[in-house]
N, C-alpha and C positions, 0 to 999 in steps of 0.2 A: 504493500500499499504506499502511497505518497505521503510523506510526512504530514500530520494535520495537528491542530491545536484545540484542545478541549478546555474550557473554562468551567471551574467547579464551584459552587457555592452550596454546600449542604453538610451539616454536621460540624461547622466551624473548622478550625485549623487542625484538630485531630481527625475530622471526618475527611479533610482533603488529603491528609497525609495516607490514609487508609486507602481511599480510592486511587491515589497515585501509585501506591505499591501494588494494588491489583491489577491496574492497567499495565504496569511496568513489565509484569510477566506474561501477560496475554497480548499485548498490543504495543510493543516498543516503538512502533511508528507513531503513536499517539502521544503528543507531548501534553501534560497536564499542567494547567496554571491555575493558581488560586485567585478566585474572584476578587477577594478583599485585599490581596497584595497590591500595595499602592505602586509597585514597579512593574505590574504586568500590563502589556499592550493590548487593549481590546480590539484593535484594527487587525490583529493577527488571528483572531479566534475563528475557527470554522464550525464548532459545536458547542453547546453549552449543557451542563448538567446542574440543575438548580432545584431548590425547593421554595425558597422565599427569597428572590432576587431582589437587590436594592435598585432604586431609580438612579438614573444618570449614566448606566454603563452600556445597556443595550444600543442606544443611539450611536455609540462609537465602535460598534461592531460591524463594520462595513462589509465583512466576509461571511457572516454568520448564515448558516444554511439550515441547522436543525437544533431544536431545543429538546432535551430530555427532563422530564421531571423524575426526581429521585423516589417518588412513590406513585401510587395509583392516582392521585388526585392532582389537579391543576389549579386549584384555587389560589394557592400561594404565588403562582406565576402570573395569573391573570390579575391579581391585585396590584401587581407592578404597573405604574402608570405608562410606562413606555416601552412595553413589551411589544416587539414588532409583530403586528397582525399577519403579515405576509409569510413569517416563517413558521413551518410546521412544528407543532408540539406534540411529543410522544410521551404516552402515559406508561408507567411501569406496571405490569401485570403478569408477571412470570408464574410458572407453574408452582415454584416454591411457595410464593406469596398466597397463591390461591389454597393450597394445602393448609398452610398455617392458619389462614383464616377460618377454614372449615373446623380445624381442631379448636381454635380458640372460641368459636361460636359454640361448638358442642359443649366445651367445658363451661361457658357462661350460662348457657341454658340450663344445664345441669345445676349449676351453682344456685341459679334461681329456685329450680324445682326442689332441690334437697336442702334448700335453706342454709347454703354454705357460709354466709356472713354471720348467722347465728352461732354457727359451729366455731368460726374463728374467733368471735368475741369471747366465747366460753374458754377457749383454749388460753387466749390471752389473759385472762382472769384465773386461770388454773382452776376452773370450776367444771365439775362433771355434771353435764346438763342433757340428760337423755331425752329424747322426744321422738314421735313417729312422724316422719315426713308424710303428709296428706295424700299425695298423689303419686302414681307411677307414670313414666313416659308414656305408657300405652293409653293413658286416660287423658292426655293433654295434646292440644293442637298449637303448634308454633307457627306464628305468621311472619314471614320474612318479606320486608319492604325492600325490594331490589333483587331481581333475579339475574344478574350479570354472572360472570365466571365465579365470583366469590359467594354469592347468594346460592348459586346452583350446587357448587361443592358443599357448602354448608347443609343445604336441604338434603342431600345425599347422607351425609354423616348423621344427621339428625334422625332421618328414617331408619337408619341402621340401629339406632338406639331404641327404636319402638315409637318414636313421636309420629303423630300426624302432621304433614307439612303442608301450609297454604302459601301463595305468594301474591304479591301486589307489585305491579310496575305500571309504567306509562303506557306500554304496549302489551297485548297478548303474548306470553311466553309458553314454551312447551318444554316442560321439565318432568321426565317420568315420575309418576306417583304424586305429583304436586298439582293441586288445583290452582289455576291462574285467575287472578282478578286484575282487571285493568282499567286504568283511568279513574278520574274523580267520581264518575257516576258509580262505581263498584267499591270505592275504598271503605264506605260505611259497613257495608256487609262483611268485607274482609275483616275488619277491625273487631266487629260483634262476634267473630268465631275464634279470634286469637287469645289463647289462655297466656301465651308469652310472645310478646312482639319483639322482633329484631329489626333494628334499622341498618340497613346495607345500602342505602341509596347513594348515588353519586352527589356532589356538592354542586347544585345548580340554583339559580334565583328562585325556581319554583319549589325547591326542597327547604328552602329557609324556614326553620320554625315549624317543619311538618308534624313534629312530635310536640305538641302543646296541649293545652287544657281540652280542647273539643276532641282531638284525637284520643287522648287517654280516657275521656269520659265515654267513649264508645266501646272501650274494651270491657269484657266481662270483669266484674268487681273482683279484686284481688288478684288481678292479672300481674304478670312479671314484665320488666322491660330490660332489653339488653340493646346498648347504644354502641354501634361499631362503625358507623358511616363517618360523619363529620360533626363537630361540636355546634356549627352554625344550624344544623338541622333540628336542635332540641332547645326548647325553652326550659331553662334549668329550673327556674322558679316554679313553673307548672309542674315539673316532674317532682319537685319537693313537696308541693302542695299535694298531689295525688299520693305520695308516699304517706303524708301525714293523715290524711283522710281515710286511707285504707283502700282508695280506689286501686293503688299499686300495692303489691305485697312485698316487692322487692326489686332490685335493679342492678344491673352490672354495667358500669359505664367506662368505656375506654376513650372517649372523645369528649371534649369540652370546648367551651368558648368563655374566656380565653384558655390558651395552653401555655404554660403549665397551670393547672387549676390552683388558684391562690390558696395558700395555707390556711386562711381563716374560713374557706368555704364549708358549709355544714356537710356537704357530701363527704368529706373526710372522716367523720366520726359518726355519721348516720348509722343506725343499728340495722338498717335494711338495704345500705347501699355498698357494694364492693366497687372500690376504685381502681383502675389500672391506668398505665401511663402511655396511651396511644402506642401500644406495641403488638396489637392483635395479628399482623399480617406481615411484618418486615422480612422480607427475603434476605438472604446473605449478600453481601456486596459481590461475591463472586458469581452469584446466580444473576444479579441485575447487570453486572459487567458483561456476562456472556450474551444476555438478551440485547444489551445496547450494541454490542460488536455485531452480532447477527443483523440487527436493524440497520447499522451503517452499512453494512455490506450490500444489503438489499437497496438501500437508498442510493448508493453509489452505482448500482445497476440500473437504477430507474424503476424499481418495482414498487408496488403498492405496499405501503408500511403498516404493520400492525399496531393495534392500540393508539391510533392516530386520533388527536383531540378533534371533535367536530363541534365547531362553534355554534352551529345551529340546534344541536342537542343539548349542549352545554357540559359534555364530557367525552 
């Protein structure tokens, strides 16, 4: 390959060093430069790997041909006011991330079902607290909002555990064993059957605060909630109110607005909430680097790219 330059801004200086080392062994022709290095020359950059790029740099990248997100979402990139709209953006959705999301979703749903937070509190207090979890998986229906690759893999794993699974998305989807609900007209019926609601939707203007008071009120009383999409999709005050009223019996939350979750937020100590640090589906750098290199090879051959961001859909 002809030597190329990749500008990286994800994970800070430590993250840059790790990415540089991964690419050094896989693609020695790819020169990695740190986006935040005051000495790097934006005009020499061919590709960018970013999560939350800062303003003022993109306009100086005259040769920029492709932008990679370091994760599955692109909201942090689109928030940059001068991101070039004519440059393609590729989302990361490698097989390793899809598998990890399925595993995490299954764990989170089981945590809600088996009252894992209650057990964690008892352990922290060194208190022997016997109780009988009320339901088995075979008695509960999980409703997944978002049936893309990650939602589909999660549905497969949950079905393997014995749960009935239904799904809701903007358009009708075909997933074996999963009843598909589509569009605003079918949302209420979907929610009414969801004993445990999982949000795996992409971040778009339409999904902002889609999990809020009205949504939660339509769930069966005592339902559980698992938030794995993006923090902007959740009204955190409404989730807290639903937990306090008993409309929600428990929640596992991996995404927040803002992130990190402020230390004073009541979610940290709430007896019905398990908090995790947006780690549900992070593939290894090696897996993501291999995906990027395969995509770059296809790009240079003029082929259609996988996981290309579509502005019309918003993801």
